[in-house]
PDB file as gemmi writes it, atoms N, CA and C in Angstrom:
CRYST1    1.000    1.000    1.000  90.00  90.00  90.00 P 1                      
ATOM      1  N   MET A   1       0.847  -1.167   0.000  1.00  0.00           N  
ATOM      2  CA  MET A   1       0.000   0.000   0.000  1.00  0.00           C  
ATOM      3  C   MET A   1       0.896   1.235   0.000  1.00  0.00           C  
ATOM      4  N   THR A   2       0.660   2.126  -0.912  1.00  0.00           N  
ATOM      5  CA  THR A   2       1.461   3.339  -0.993  1.00  0.00           C  
ATOM      6  C   THR A   2       0.849   4.412  -0.106  1.00  0.00           C  
ATOM      7  N   GLN A   3       1.713   5.183   0.507  1.00  0.00           N  
ATOM      8  CA  GLN A   3       1.263   6.271   1.355  1.00  0.00           C  
ATOM      9  C   GLN A   3       0.929   7.475   0.488  1.00  0.00           C  
ATOM     10  N   VAL A   4      -0.232   8.038   0.709  1.00  0.00           N  
ATOM     11  CA  VAL A   4      -0.640   9.245  -0.006  1.00  0.00           C  
ATOM     12  C   VAL A   4      -0.421  10.411   0.943  1.00  0.00           C  
ATOM     13  N   PRO A   5       0.367  11.402   0.523  1.00  0.00           N  
ATOM     14  CA  PRO A   5       0.619  12.537   1.420  1.00  0.00           C  
ATOM     15  C   PRO A   5      -0.649  13.356   1.626  1.00  0.00           C  
ATOM     16  N   ASP A   6      -0.670  14.068   2.733  1.00  0.00           N  
ATOM     17  CA  ASP A   6      -1.806  14.934   3.022  1.00  0.00           C  
ATOM     18  C   ASP A   6      -1.787  16.095   2.029  1.00  0.00           C  
ATOM     19  N   THR A   7      -2.850  16.226   1.258  1.00  0.00           N  
ATOM     20  CA  THR A   7      -2.882  17.217   0.181  1.00  0.00           C  
ATOM     21  C   THR A   7      -3.880  18.336   0.452  1.00  0.00           C  
ATOM     22  N   ARG A   8      -4.264  18.507   1.699  1.00  0.00           N  
ATOM     23  CA  ARG A   8      -5.263  19.548   1.996  1.00  0.00           C  
ATOM     24  C   ARG A   8      -4.770  20.937   1.619  1.00  0.00           C  
ATOM     25  N   ARG A   9      -3.505  21.221   1.920  1.00  0.00           N  
ATOM     26  CA  ARG A   9      -2.964  22.558   1.586  1.00  0.00           C  
ATOM     27  C   ARG A   9      -2.933  22.749   0.073  1.00  0.00           C  
ATOM     28  N   GLN A  10      -2.498  21.724  -0.637  1.00  0.00           N  
ATOM     29  CA  GLN A  10      -2.447  21.806  -2.099  1.00  0.00           C  
ATOM     30  C   GLN A  10      -3.854  21.962  -2.664  1.00  0.00           C  
ATOM     31  N   GLN A  11      -4.823  21.246  -2.090  1.00  0.00           N  
ATOM     32  CA  GLN A  11      -6.199  21.377  -2.547  1.00  0.00           C  
ATOM     33  C   GLN A  11      -6.717  22.793  -2.315  1.00  0.00           C  
ATOM     34  N   PHE A  12      -6.396  23.359  -1.149  1.00  0.00           N  
ATOM     35  CA  PHE A  12      -6.834  24.725  -0.847  1.00  0.00           C  
ATOM     36  C   PHE A  12      -6.246  25.714  -1.842  1.00  0.00           C  
ATOM     37  N   GLU A  13      -4.962  25.564  -2.152  1.00  0.00           N  
ATOM     38  CA  GLU A  13      -4.309  26.464  -3.112  1.00  0.00           C  
ATOM     39  C   GLU A  13      -4.923  26.325  -4.505  1.00  0.00           C  
ATOM     40  N   LEU A  14      -5.224  25.090  -4.894  1.00  0.00           N  
ATOM     41  CA  LEU A  14      -5.868  24.884  -6.199  1.00  0.00           C  
ATOM     42  C   LEU A  14      -7.253  25.512  -6.236  1.00  0.00           C  
ATOM     43  N   GLN A  15      -8.009  25.391  -5.146  1.00  0.00           N  
ATOM     44  CA  GLN A  15      -9.329  26.017  -5.091  1.00  0.00           C  
ATOM     45  C   GLN A  15      -9.226  27.530  -5.235  1.00  0.00           C  
ATOM     46  N   GLN A  16      -8.234  28.106  -4.565  1.00  0.00           N  
ATOM     47  CA  GLN A  16      -8.040  29.554  -4.654  1.00  0.00           C  
ATOM     48  C   GLN A  16      -7.688  29.968  -6.084  1.00  0.00           C  
ATOM     49  N   GLU A  17      -6.805  29.200  -6.716  1.00  0.00           N  
ATOM     50  CA  GLU A  17      -6.393  29.524  -8.083  1.00  0.00           C  
ATOM     51  C   GLU A  17      -7.552  29.360  -9.059  1.00  0.00           C  
ATOM     52  N   VAL A  18      -8.373  28.311  -8.884  1.00  0.00           N  
ATOM     53  CA  VAL A  18      -9.539  28.104  -9.745  1.00  0.00           C  
ATOM     54  C   VAL A  18     -10.502  29.280  -9.600  1.00  0.00           C  
ATOM     55  N   ALA A  19     -10.757  29.699  -8.357  1.00  0.00           N  
ATOM     56  CA  ALA A  19     -11.673  30.828  -8.142  1.00  0.00           C  
ATOM     57  C   ALA A  19     -11.119  32.099  -8.787  1.00  0.00           C  
ATOM     58  N   HIS A  20      -9.812  32.315  -8.663  1.00  0.00           N  
ATOM     59  CA  HIS A  20      -9.191  33.496  -9.271  1.00  0.00           C  
ATOM     60  C   HIS A  20      -9.329  33.453 -10.795  1.00  0.00           C  
ATOM     61  N   LEU A  21      -9.068  32.279 -11.393  1.00  0.00           N  
ATOM     62  CA  LEU A  21      -9.168  32.159 -12.851  1.00  0.00           C  
ATOM     63  C   LEU A  21     -10.604  32.339 -13.333  1.00  0.00           C  
ATOM     64  N   GLN A  22     -11.558  31.844 -12.554  1.00  0.00           N  
ATOM     65  CA  GLN A  22     -12.959  32.017 -12.950  1.00  0.00           C  
ATOM     66  C   GLN A  22     -13.368  33.487 -12.885  1.00  0.00           C  
ATOM     67  N   ARG A  23     -12.905  34.182 -11.849  1.00  0.00           N  
ATOM     68  CA  ARG A  23     -13.193  35.626 -11.770  1.00  0.00           C  
ATOM     69  C   ARG A  23     -12.535  36.369 -12.930  1.00  0.00           C  
ATOM     70  N   GLN A  24     -11.297  35.973 -13.245  1.00  0.00           N  
ATOM     71  CA  GLN A  24     -10.569  36.611 -14.341  1.00  0.00           C  
ATOM     72  C   GLN A  24     -11.275  36.351 -15.675  1.00  0.00           C  
ATOM     73  N   ALA A  25     -11.733  35.115 -15.870  1.00  0.00           N  
ATOM     74  CA  ALA A  25     -12.433  34.780 -17.115  1.00  0.00           C  
ATOM     75  C   ALA A  25     -13.734  35.562 -17.226  1.00  0.00           C  
ATOM     76  N   ALA A  26     -14.432  35.716 -16.110  1.00  0.00           N  
ATOM     77  CA  ALA A  26     -15.683  36.483 -16.127  1.00  0.00           C  
ATOM     78  C   ALA A  26     -15.417  37.954 -16.437  1.00  0.00           C  
ATOM     79  N   ALA A  27     -14.334  38.488 -15.914  1.00  0.00           N  
ATOM     80  CA  ALA A  27     -14.010  39.892 -16.165  1.00  0.00           C  
ATOM     81  C   ALA A  27     -13.591  40.118 -17.611  1.00  0.00           C  
ATOM     82  N   LEU A  28     -12.981  39.106 -18.216  1.00  0.00           N  
ATOM     83  CA  LEU A  28     -12.514  39.234 -19.602  1.00  0.00           C  
ATOM     84  C   LEU A  28     -13.541  38.755 -20.625  1.00  0.00           C  
ATOM     85  N   ASN A  29     -14.721  38.443 -20.189  1.00  0.00           N  
ATOM     86  CA  ASN A  29     -15.733  37.888 -21.082  1.00  0.00           C  
ATOM     87  C   ASN A  29     -16.388  38.983 -21.926  1.00  0.00           C  
ATOM     88  N   HIS A  30     -15.617  39.533 -22.821  1.00  0.00           N  
ATOM     89  CA  HIS A  30     -16.073  40.551 -23.776  1.00  0.00           C  
ATOM     90  C   HIS A  30     -15.601  40.115 -25.159  1.00  0.00           C  
ATOM     91  N   PRO A  31     -16.253  40.584 -26.209  1.00  0.00           N  
ATOM     92  CA  PRO A  31     -15.856  40.157 -27.555  1.00  0.00           C  
ATOM     93  C   PRO A  31     -14.387  40.434 -27.881  1.00  0.00           C  
ATOM     94  N   ASP A  32     -13.833  41.531 -27.411  1.00  0.00           N  
ATOM     95  CA  ASP A  32     -12.458  41.859 -27.767  1.00  0.00           C  
ATOM     96  C   ASP A  32     -11.421  41.091 -26.924  1.00  0.00           C  
ATOM     97  N   THR A  33     -11.839  40.498 -25.795  1.00  0.00           N  
ATOM     98  CA  THR A  33     -10.915  39.725 -24.951  1.00  0.00           C  
ATOM     99  C   THR A  33     -11.364  38.272 -24.808  1.00  0.00           C  
ATOM    100  N   PHE A  34     -12.080  37.789 -25.833  1.00  0.00           N  
ATOM    101  CA  PHE A  34     -12.615  36.423 -25.766  1.00  0.00           C  
ATOM    102  C   PHE A  34     -11.505  35.387 -25.656  1.00  0.00           C  
ATOM    103  N   ALA A  35     -10.420  35.538 -26.376  1.00  0.00           N  
ATOM    104  CA  ALA A  35      -9.344  34.544 -26.352  1.00  0.00           C  
ATOM    105  C   ALA A  35      -8.733  34.437 -24.961  1.00  0.00           C  
ATOM    106  N   GLN A  36      -8.515  35.550 -24.302  1.00  0.00           N  
ATOM    107  CA  GLN A  36      -7.959  35.521 -22.948  1.00  0.00           C  
ATOM    108  C   GLN A  36      -8.941  34.883 -21.962  1.00  0.00           C  
ATOM    109  N   SER A  37     -10.224  35.191 -22.151  1.00  0.00           N  
ATOM    110  CA  SER A  37     -11.250  34.617 -21.294  1.00  0.00           C  
ATOM    111  C   SER A  37     -11.324  33.095 -21.465  1.00  0.00           C  
ATOM    112  N   ALA A  38     -11.295  32.644 -22.709  1.00  0.00           N  
ATOM    113  CA  ALA A  38     -11.359  31.204 -22.978  1.00  0.00           C  
ATOM    114  C   ALA A  38     -10.131  30.492 -22.423  1.00  0.00           C  
ATOM    115  N   LYS A  39      -8.969  31.118 -22.527  1.00  0.00           N  
ATOM    116  CA  LYS A  39      -7.740  30.528 -22.002  1.00  0.00           C  
ATOM    117  C   LYS A  39      -7.831  30.373 -20.479  1.00  0.00           C  
ATOM    118  N   ALA A  40      -8.337  31.407 -19.795  1.00  0.00           N  
ATOM    119  CA  ALA A  40      -8.483  31.341 -18.342  1.00  0.00           C  
ATOM    120  C   ALA A  40      -9.495  30.269 -17.944  1.00  0.00           C  
ATOM    121  N   GLU A  41     -10.579  30.138 -18.714  1.00  0.00           N  
ATOM    122  CA  GLU A  41     -11.586  29.110 -18.432  1.00  0.00           C  
ATOM    123  C   GLU A  41     -11.006  27.712 -18.611  1.00  0.00           C  
ATOM    124  N   ARG A  42     -10.243  27.501 -19.681  1.00  0.00           N  
ATOM    125  CA  ARG A  42      -9.627  26.185 -19.910  1.00  0.00           C  
ATOM    126  C   ARG A  42      -8.654  25.826 -18.788  1.00  0.00           C  
ATOM    127  N   LYS A  43      -7.881  26.809 -18.360  1.00  0.00           N  
ATOM    128  CA  LYS A  43      -6.936  26.550 -17.276  1.00  0.00           C  
ATOM    129  C   LYS A  43      -7.687  26.238 -15.982  1.00  0.00           C  
ATOM    130  N   ALA A  44      -8.792  26.941 -15.729  1.00  0.00           N  
ATOM    131  CA  ALA A  44      -9.598  26.683 -14.536  1.00  0.00           C  
ATOM    132  C   ALA A  44     -10.192  25.273 -14.584  1.00  0.00           C  
ATOM    133  N   ILE A  45     -10.648  24.843 -15.738  1.00  0.00           N  
ATOM    134  CA  ILE A  45     -11.208  23.493 -15.884  1.00  0.00           C  
ATOM    135  C   ILE A  45     -10.135  22.439 -15.645  1.00  0.00           C  
ATOM    136  N   ALA A  46      -8.930  22.662 -16.175  1.00  0.00           N  
ATOM    137  CA  ALA A  46      -7.831  21.710 -15.968  1.00  0.00           C  
ATOM    138  C   ALA A  46      -7.471  21.615 -14.486  1.00  0.00           C  
ATOM    139  N   LEU A  47      -7.461  22.764 -13.802  1.00  0.00           N  
ATOM    140  CA  LEU A  47      -7.134  22.747 -12.375  1.00  0.00           C  
ATOM    141  C   LEU A  47      -8.236  22.076 -11.562  1.00  0.00           C  
ATOM    142  N   GLU A  48      -9.487  22.257 -11.973  1.00  0.00           N  
ATOM    143  CA  GLU A  48     -10.593  21.575 -11.287  1.00  0.00           C  
ATOM    144  C   GLU A  48     -10.463  20.057 -11.426  1.00  0.00           C  
ATOM    145  N   LYS A  49     -10.046  19.584 -12.600  1.00  0.00           N  
ATOM    146  CA  LYS A  49      -9.834  18.148 -12.795  1.00  0.00           C  
ATOM    147  C   LYS A  49      -8.705  17.643 -11.899  1.00  0.00           C  
ATOM    148  N   GLU A  50      -7.634  18.418 -11.796  1.00  0.00           N  
ATOM    149  CA  GLU A  50      -6.515  18.036 -10.929  1.00  0.00           C  
ATOM    150  C   GLU A  50      -6.961  18.001  -9.468  1.00  0.00           C  
ATOM    151  N   LEU A  51      -7.775  18.964  -9.081  1.00  0.00           N  
ATOM    152  CA  LEU A  51      -8.299  19.020  -7.724  1.00  0.00           C  
ATOM    153  C   LEU A  51      -9.180  17.798  -7.435  1.00  0.00           C  
ATOM    154  N   ALA A  52     -10.025  17.429  -8.382  1.00  0.00           N  
ATOM    155  CA  ALA A  52     -10.877  16.254  -8.218  1.00  0.00           C  
ATOM    156  C   ALA A  52     -10.027  14.990  -8.084  1.00  0.00           C  
ATOM    157  N   LYS A  53      -8.946  14.923  -8.854  1.00  0.00           N  
ATOM    158  CA  LYS A  53      -8.044  13.763  -8.777  1.00  0.00           C  
ATOM    159  C   LYS A  53      -7.397  13.679  -7.396  1.00  0.00           C  
ATOM    160  N   LEU A  54      -6.942  14.808  -6.863  1.00  0.00           N  
ATOM    161  CA  LEU A  54      -6.346  14.820  -5.526  1.00  0.00           C  
ATOM    162  C   LEU A  54      -7.345  14.388  -4.463  1.00  0.00           C  
ATOM    163  N   ARG A  55      -8.558  14.877  -4.569  1.00  0.00           N  
ATOM    164  CA  ARG A  55      -9.592  14.496  -3.600  1.00  0.00           C  
ATOM    165  C   ARG A  55      -9.892  13.002  -3.677  1.00  0.00           C  
ATOM    166  N   GLN A  56      -9.919  12.452  -4.894  1.00  0.00           N  
ATOM    167  CA  GLN A  56     -10.172  11.031  -5.065  1.00  0.00           C  
ATOM    168  C   GLN A  56      -9.049  10.206  -4.441  1.00  0.00           C  
ATOM    169  N   GLN A  57      -7.800  10.614  -4.645  1.00  0.00           N  
ATOM    170  CA  GLN A  57      -6.665   9.899  -4.051  1.00  0.00           C  
ATOM    171  C   GLN A  57      -6.737   9.937  -2.531  1.00  0.00           C  
ATOM    172  N   GLN A  58      -7.104  11.080  -1.983  1.00  0.00           N  
ATOM    173  CA  GLN A  58      -7.207  11.220  -0.529  1.00  0.00           C  
ATOM    174  C   GLN A  58      -8.325  10.321   0.002  1.00  0.00           C  
ATOM    175  N   ALA A  59      -9.442  10.263  -0.702  1.00  0.00           N  
ATOM    176  CA  ALA A  59     -10.557   9.422  -0.270  1.00  0.00           C  
ATOM    177  C   ALA A  59     -10.181   7.938  -0.338  1.00  0.00           C  
ATOM    178  N   GLU A  60      -9.477   7.533  -1.393  1.00  0.00           N  
ATOM    179  CA  GLU A  60      -9.057   6.144  -1.516  1.00  0.00           C  
ATOM    180  C   GLU A  60      -8.078   5.759  -0.414  1.00  0.00           C  
ATOM    181  N   ALA A  61      -7.191   6.680  -0.069  1.00  0.00           N  
ATOM    182  CA  ALA A  61      -6.232   6.403   1.006  1.00  0.00           C  
ATOM    183  C   ALA A  61      -6.962   6.226   2.335  1.00  0.00           C  
ATOM    184  N   GLY A  62      -7.971   7.041   2.574  1.00  0.00           N  
ATOM    185  CA  GLY A  62      -8.772   6.896   3.794  1.00  0.00           C  
ATOM    186  C   GLY A  62      -9.513   5.578   3.830  1.00  0.00           C  
ATOM    187  N   ALA A  63     -10.031   5.159   2.686  1.00  0.00           N  
ATOM    188  CA  ALA A  63     -10.736   3.881   2.612  1.00  0.00           C  
ATOM    189  C   ALA A  63      -9.775   2.725   2.869  1.00  0.00           C  
ATOM    190  N   GLN A  64      -8.548   2.821   2.355  1.00  0.00           N  
ATOM    191  CA  GLN A  64      -7.558   1.773   2.592  1.00  0.00           C  
ATOM    192  C   GLN A  64      -7.233   1.657   4.078  1.00  0.00           C  
ATOM    193  N   ARG A  65      -7.127   2.807   4.746  1.00  0.00           N  
ATOM    194  CA  ARG A  65      -6.859   2.772   6.190  1.00  0.00           C  
ATOM    195  C   ARG A  65      -8.011   2.105   6.934  1.00  0.00           C  
ATOM    196  N   LEU A  66      -9.236   2.392   6.519  1.00  0.00           N  
ATOM    197  CA  LEU A  66     -10.391   1.782   7.179  1.00  0.00           C  
ATOM    198  C   LEU A  66     -10.443   0.274   6.941  1.00  0.00           C  
ATOM    199  N   LEU A  67      -9.997  -0.162   5.777  1.00  0.00           N  
ATOM    200  CA  LEU A  67     -10.008  -1.595   5.492  1.00  0.00           C  
ATOM    201  C   LEU A  67      -8.969  -2.344   6.316  1.00  0.00           C  
ATOM    202  N   ARG A  68      -7.957  -1.665   6.797  1.00  0.00           N  
ATOM    203  CA  ARG A  68      -6.930  -2.319   7.607  1.00  0.00           C  
ATOM    204  C   ARG A  68      -7.394  -2.549   9.037  1.00  0.00           C  
ATOM    205  N   VAL A  69      -8.399  -1.825   9.498  1.00  0.00           N  
ATOM    206  CA  VAL A  69      -8.860  -1.946  10.882  1.00  0.00           C  
ATOM    207  C   VAL A  69      -9.318  -3.372  11.206  1.00  0.00           C  
ATOM    208  N   PRO A  70     -10.180  -4.005  10.399  1.00  0.00           N  
ATOM    209  CA  PRO A  70     -10.576  -5.383  10.727  1.00  0.00           C  
ATOM    210  C   PRO A  70      -9.394  -6.358  10.732  1.00  0.00           C  
ATOM    211  N   GLN A  71      -8.428  -6.155   9.854  1.00  0.00           N  
ATOM    212  CA  GLN A  71      -7.254  -7.035   9.840  1.00  0.00           C  
ATOM    213  C   GLN A  71      -6.477  -6.903  11.136  1.00  0.00           C  
ATOM    214  N   ILE A  72      -6.277  -5.693  11.593  1.00  0.00           N  
ATOM    215  CA  ILE A  72      -5.540  -5.465  12.835  1.00  0.00           C  
ATOM    216  C   ILE A  72      -6.307  -6.049  14.018  1.00  0.00           C  
ATOM    217  N   LEU A  73      -7.623  -5.859  14.039  1.00  0.00           N  
ATOM    218  CA  LEU A  73      -8.437  -6.416  15.118  1.00  0.00           C  
ATOM    219  C   LEU A  73      -8.377  -7.944  15.123  1.00  0.00           C  
ATOM    220  N   ARG A  74      -8.377  -8.546  13.955  1.00  0.00           N  
ATOM    221  CA  ARG A  74      -8.307 -10.009  13.854  1.00  0.00           C  
ATOM    222  C   ARG A  74      -6.979 -10.521  14.419  1.00  0.00           C  
ATOM    223  N   ILE A  75      -5.898  -9.830  14.092  1.00  0.00           N  
ATOM    224  CA  ILE A  75      -4.582 -10.229  14.601  1.00  0.00           C  
ATOM    225  C   ILE A  75      -4.529 -10.082  16.120  1.00  0.00           C  
ATOM    226  N   LEU A  76      -5.055  -8.961  16.623  1.00  0.00           N  
ATOM    227  CA  LEU A  76      -5.073  -8.752  18.070  1.00  0.00           C  
ATOM    228  C   LEU A  76      -5.912  -9.810  18.778  1.00  0.00           C  
ATOM    229  N   LEU A  77      -7.035 -10.185  18.189  1.00  0.00           N  
ATOM    230  CA  LEU A  77      -7.881 -11.218  18.771  1.00  0.00           C  
ATOM    231  C   LEU A  77      -7.146 -12.559  18.825  1.00  0.00           C  
ATOM    232  N   LEU A  78      -6.470 -12.910  17.748  1.00  0.00           N  
ATOM    233  CA  LEU A  78      -5.727 -14.172  17.729  1.00  0.00           C  
ATOM    234  C   LEU A  78      -4.597 -14.160  18.756  1.00  0.00           C  
ATOM    235  N   LEU A  79      -3.909 -13.043  18.884  1.00  0.00           N  
ATOM    236  CA  LEU A  79      -2.856 -12.944  19.887  1.00  0.00           C  
ATOM    237  C   LEU A  79      -3.416 -13.060  21.303  1.00  0.00           C  
ATOM    238  N   TRP A  80      -4.555 -12.413  21.534  1.00  0.00           N  
ATOM    239  CA  TRP A  80      -5.180 -12.493  22.848  1.00  0.00           C  
ATOM    240  C   TRP A  80      -5.621 -13.923  23.156  1.00  0.00           C  
ATOM    241  N   LEU A  81      -6.213 -14.592  22.165  1.00  0.00           N  
ATOM    242  CA  LEU A  81      -6.629 -15.983  22.367  1.00  0.00           C  
ATOM    243  C   LEU A  81      -5.435 -16.888  22.634  1.00  0.00           C  
ATOM    244  N   ALA A  82      -4.343 -16.663  21.925  1.00  0.00           N  
ATOM    245  CA  ALA A  82      -3.140 -17.463  22.164  1.00  0.00           C  
ATOM    246  C   ALA A  82      -2.611 -17.214  23.576  1.00  0.00           C  
ATOM    247  N   TYR A  83      -2.641 -15.975  24.019  1.00  0.00           N  
ATOM    248  CA  TYR A  83      -2.183 -15.651  25.368  1.00  0.00           C  
ATOM    249  C   TYR A  83      -3.073 -16.319  26.415  1.00  0.00           C  
ATOM    250  N   GLN A  84      -4.392 -16.242  26.207  1.00  0.00           N  
ATOM    251  CA  GLN A  84      -5.325 -16.848  27.158  1.00  0.00           C  
ATOM    252  C   GLN A  84      -5.181 -18.366  27.196  1.00  0.00           C  
ATOM    253  N   SER A  85      -4.992 -18.982  26.049  1.00  0.00           N  
ATOM    254  CA  SER A  85      -4.886 -20.437  26.024  1.00  0.00           C  
ATOM    255  C   SER A  85      -3.562 -20.904  26.614  1.00  0.00           C  
ATOM    256  N   ALA A  86      -2.556 -20.057  26.644  1.00  0.00           N  
ATOM    257  CA  ALA A  86      -1.275 -20.437  27.231  1.00  0.00           C  
ATOM    258  C   ALA A  86      -1.384 -20.493  28.751  1.00  0.00           C  
ATOM    259  N   LYS A  87      -2.301 -19.761  29.329  1.00  0.00           N  
ATOM    260  CA  LYS A  87      -2.463 -19.760  30.776  1.00  0.00           C  
ATOM    261  C   LYS A  87      -3.172 -21.020  31.272  1.00  0.00           C  
ATOM    262  N   VAL A  88      -4.056 -21.592  30.475  1.00  0.00           N  
ATOM    263  CA  VAL A  88      -4.818 -22.771  30.888  1.00  0.00           C  
ATOM    264  C   VAL A  88      -4.363 -23.949  30.041  1.00  0.00           C  
ATOM    265  N   PRO A  89      -3.871 -25.008  30.649  1.00  0.00           N  
ATOM    266  CA  PRO A  89      -3.421 -26.144  29.852  1.00  0.00           C  
ATOM    267  C   PRO A  89      -4.604 -26.840  29.182  1.00  0.00           C  
ATOM    268  N   VAL A  90      -4.451 -27.131  27.929  1.00  0.00           N  
ATOM    269  CA  VAL A  90      -5.519 -27.795  27.186  1.00  0.00           C  
ATOM    270  C   VAL A  90      -5.553 -29.275  27.552  1.00  0.00           C  
ATOM    271  N   VAL A  91      -4.424 -29.901  27.521  1.00  0.00           N  
ATOM    272  CA  VAL A  91      -4.316 -31.302  27.910  1.00  0.00           C  
ATOM    273  C   VAL A  91      -3.353 -31.351  29.085  1.00  0.00           C  
ATOM    274  N   GLY A  92      -3.884 -31.723  30.224  1.00  0.00           N  
ATOM    275  CA  GLY A  92      -3.036 -31.775  31.411  1.00  0.00           C  
ATOM    276  C   GLY A  92      -2.551 -33.192  31.668  1.00  0.00           C  
ATOM    277  N   ILE A  93      -1.443 -33.282  32.342  1.00  0.00           N  
ATOM    278  CA  ILE A  93      -0.921 -34.601  32.730  1.00  0.00           C  
ATOM    279  C   ILE A  93      -1.554 -34.942  34.068  1.00  0.00           C  
ATOM    280  N   LEU A  94      -2.200 -36.099  34.133  1.00  0.00           N  
ATOM    281  CA  LEU A  94      -2.870 -36.505  35.360  1.00  0.00           C  
ATOM    282  C   LEU A  94      -1.836 -37.011  36.361  1.00  0.00           C  
ATOM    283  N   GLN A  95      -1.936 -36.496  37.537  1.00  0.00           N  
ATOM    284  CA  GLN A  95      -1.099 -36.974  38.620  1.00  0.00           C  
ATOM    285  C   GLN A  95      -1.682 -38.299  39.120  1.00  0.00           C  
ATOM    286  N   PRO A  96      -0.893 -39.154  39.676  1.00  0.00           N  
ATOM    287  CA  PRO A  96      -1.414 -40.447  40.150  1.00  0.00           C  
ATOM    288  C   PRO A  96      -2.573 -40.278  41.127  1.00  0.00           C  
ATOM    289  N   GLU A  97      -2.526 -39.279  42.008  1.00  0.00           N  
ATOM    290  CA  GLU A  97      -3.623 -39.066  42.949  1.00  0.00           C  
ATOM    291  C   GLU A  97      -4.890 -38.643  42.220  1.00  0.00           C  
ATOM    292  N   THR A  98      -4.720 -37.795  41.225  1.00  0.00           N  
ATOM    293  CA  THR A  98      -5.849 -37.301  40.460  1.00  0.00           C  
ATOM    294  C   THR A  98      -6.459 -38.425  39.634  1.00  0.00           C  
ATOM    295  N   ALA A  99      -5.630 -39.275  39.093  1.00  0.00           N  
ATOM    296  CA  ALA A  99      -6.123 -40.399  38.286  1.00  0.00           C  
ATOM    297  C   ALA A  99      -6.972 -41.330  39.120  1.00  0.00           C  
ATOM    298  N   LYS A 100      -6.576 -41.574  40.373  1.00  0.00           N  
ATOM    299  CA  LYS A 100      -7.380 -42.434  41.270  1.00  0.00           C  
ATOM    300  C   LYS A 100      -8.734 -41.797  41.522  1.00  0.00           C  
ATOM    301  N   LEU A 101      -8.762 -40.491  41.738  1.00  0.00           N  
ATOM    302  CA  LEU A 101     -10.030 -39.798  41.986  1.00  0.00           C  
ATOM    303  C   LEU A 101     -10.946 -39.858  40.771  1.00  0.00           C  
ATOM    304  N   VAL A 102     -10.354 -39.757  39.596  1.00  0.00           N  
ATOM    305  CA  VAL A 102     -11.159 -39.799  38.383  1.00  0.00           C  
ATOM    306  C   VAL A 102     -11.753 -41.193  38.208  1.00  0.00           C  
ATOM    307  N   HIS A 103     -10.972 -42.250  38.468  1.00  0.00           N  
ATOM    308  CA  HIS A 103     -11.485 -43.616  38.322  1.00  0.00           C  
ATOM    309  C   HIS A 103     -12.518 -43.946  39.402  1.00  0.00           C  
ATOM    310  N   GLN A 104     -12.376 -43.419  40.576  1.00  0.00           N  
ATOM    311  CA  GLN A 104     -13.333 -43.658  41.644  1.00  0.00           C  
ATOM    312  C   GLN A 104     -14.658 -42.989  41.349  1.00  0.00           C  
ATOM    313  N   ALA A 105     -14.605 -41.835  40.693  1.00  0.00           N  
ATOM    314  CA  ALA A 105     -15.839 -41.108  40.383  1.00  0.00           C  
ATOM    315  C   ALA A 105     -16.640 -41.815  39.313  1.00  0.00           C  
ATOM    316  N   GLN A 106     -16.011 -42.627  38.507  1.00  0.00           N  
ATOM    317  CA  GLN A 106     -16.726 -43.297  37.412  1.00  0.00           C  
ATOM    318  C   GLN A 106     -17.356 -44.504  37.948  1.00  0.00           C  
TER     319      GLN A 106                                                      
END                                                                             
């Protein structure tokens, strides 16, 4: 599993740049500055796609972390069970006195 760095700051900067480009495109939306407006809009769309990609990577990384929780719990449970079973002997060796008591009870 690859580690995805925290991209919140980068996402915030991209959001700010997208908003700036959209404002710039709106201000330049006149017949004589159409090319500049279209260029700013295209750049804003490209940055929005990059922002969506970053958000998707961050969400997938979070989902991967959540999927590891049951695995870790399963390992901890097995370790705990092994520890508990080590305290109580599963098959004990009968002492001669104990063996007599068991045969007398039958």
